C-alpha positions, 0 to 999 in steps of 0.5 A: 500500500502506498503512503502519502504524508500530509502535514496540515495546519487546519487552515482552509488551505488543507482542503486544497492539499488533501484533494491534490494528494488524492488526485495524484494517488489515482482511483485504483491503487491502495493508498494510505493518507497519513495526516500529521499536525505538530502543535507548539509544546514549548511555551514559557509564559512568565506570570508576575502574579505567580510568586511560587517559583518554577513549579507554578510556571511549569504547571501553567505551561503544561496546562496550556500545552494540554489545551493546545493538544486537545484543540489540535486533536478536535480539529484533526477529527473534524478534518478526518471526517471531512476527508472520509465524507469526500472519499465517500461522495466521490466513490473512492474506496481505495483510500485509508485515512490515518492521523497523528497529532504531536507536539514539537518542531514540525520539521523534526516531527515530519522527517522522523515520521518518514522513518516510521511510516515510510511514505512515498512522498510528502504533500503540503501547502504553500500557504497556511494560517497567518497567510504566510507562504510556507516555503518562504520561512525557515521551516519549509527549507528545513523540511526540504533539506531533511526529507529524502523523499519528494516534497510536493508543495500545493498553493491554495486553489482548485488543481483539478487538472485532467492531465499533469503537465510537469516542467522539470527544470533541468540544470544538466545535473548528473541526477536528472535521469534518475529524478525524471524516472522518479517523477514517472513513478510518483505520478504513474497512476494519473495521466502525466506529461513531463516537459524537461526544460533547460533555460540557457542564459550564458555559456556554451550553447552547443555544449548545453544543447548536447547535454540535453540531447544526451539526456534525451537519448538515455530514455527508451521511448518504446516504453511509451514515456510521455516526455519532451525535451527543450532548451530555452535560450533567453535573456529575460527569465520572467518572460521565458518562464511565463511563455514556456508554462503557457505554451505547454500548459504547465500546471506543476514544476519539479526541481532538484532541491539542493541542500545549500541554496538549491535554487542557486544551484538550479539556475545559477543566480538568474532564476530564484524561488520567487520567480517560481512562486509568481507562477502560482503552481504546485512545486515538486522538490526532489531530494539531491 
């Protein structure tokens, strides 16, 4: 049985996240949807009205933490019931729903949970409570750096595509071949087309073109792989991204998440994560 780990914060965005996870899992393969939430259990609130010392402060903090746990567990039950209702309404019987509420740092809890439940990939939101983009903070960067499985980030909205058109942003990395193969496996249960694109700004055009041709030659298209390859010569990064995504009906973007400033390694200093966020598309971070 395939397992998808879905960290949630109980914002409205959680709906977009679990619906996307269900979509990419397909309607036939047995799949476990594992919802996880981490609440803050490290609270210290000094109260000048309490003069009995450390024990009273500790007791107060324990009460607050327990209240946070209770609230989180109630919210998780509501979410679980909602997901089960959604599955029933859509006649999807191939899914099993499990949940976990833990205290602690989300990045540690999520990566530790990966060792326990062995998910194929993580699906999470790019925006949650507080209207702050999850990838903009250090929390998401830690998750992406620690996770050794694909992390799929879903922006809020309805992503009910009839086919996934994924742009795989190639930087002629030595692991491009294996990562593209991984993408075909992750999305094997739904119609998917992968558009491998290398954006060329400087350096040897012929060398980069040959590398793309060599990558293309590594695949056996007798396997009916739905993959295309392109090198885009451009001096305007925004125009190049917008034009490529529009012309190819791109609705998701995949890239190798390098541990140290991964977007720097991806496109040198020309294209940054902010350029991808502007597109408002789901993003698939593949471990280096």
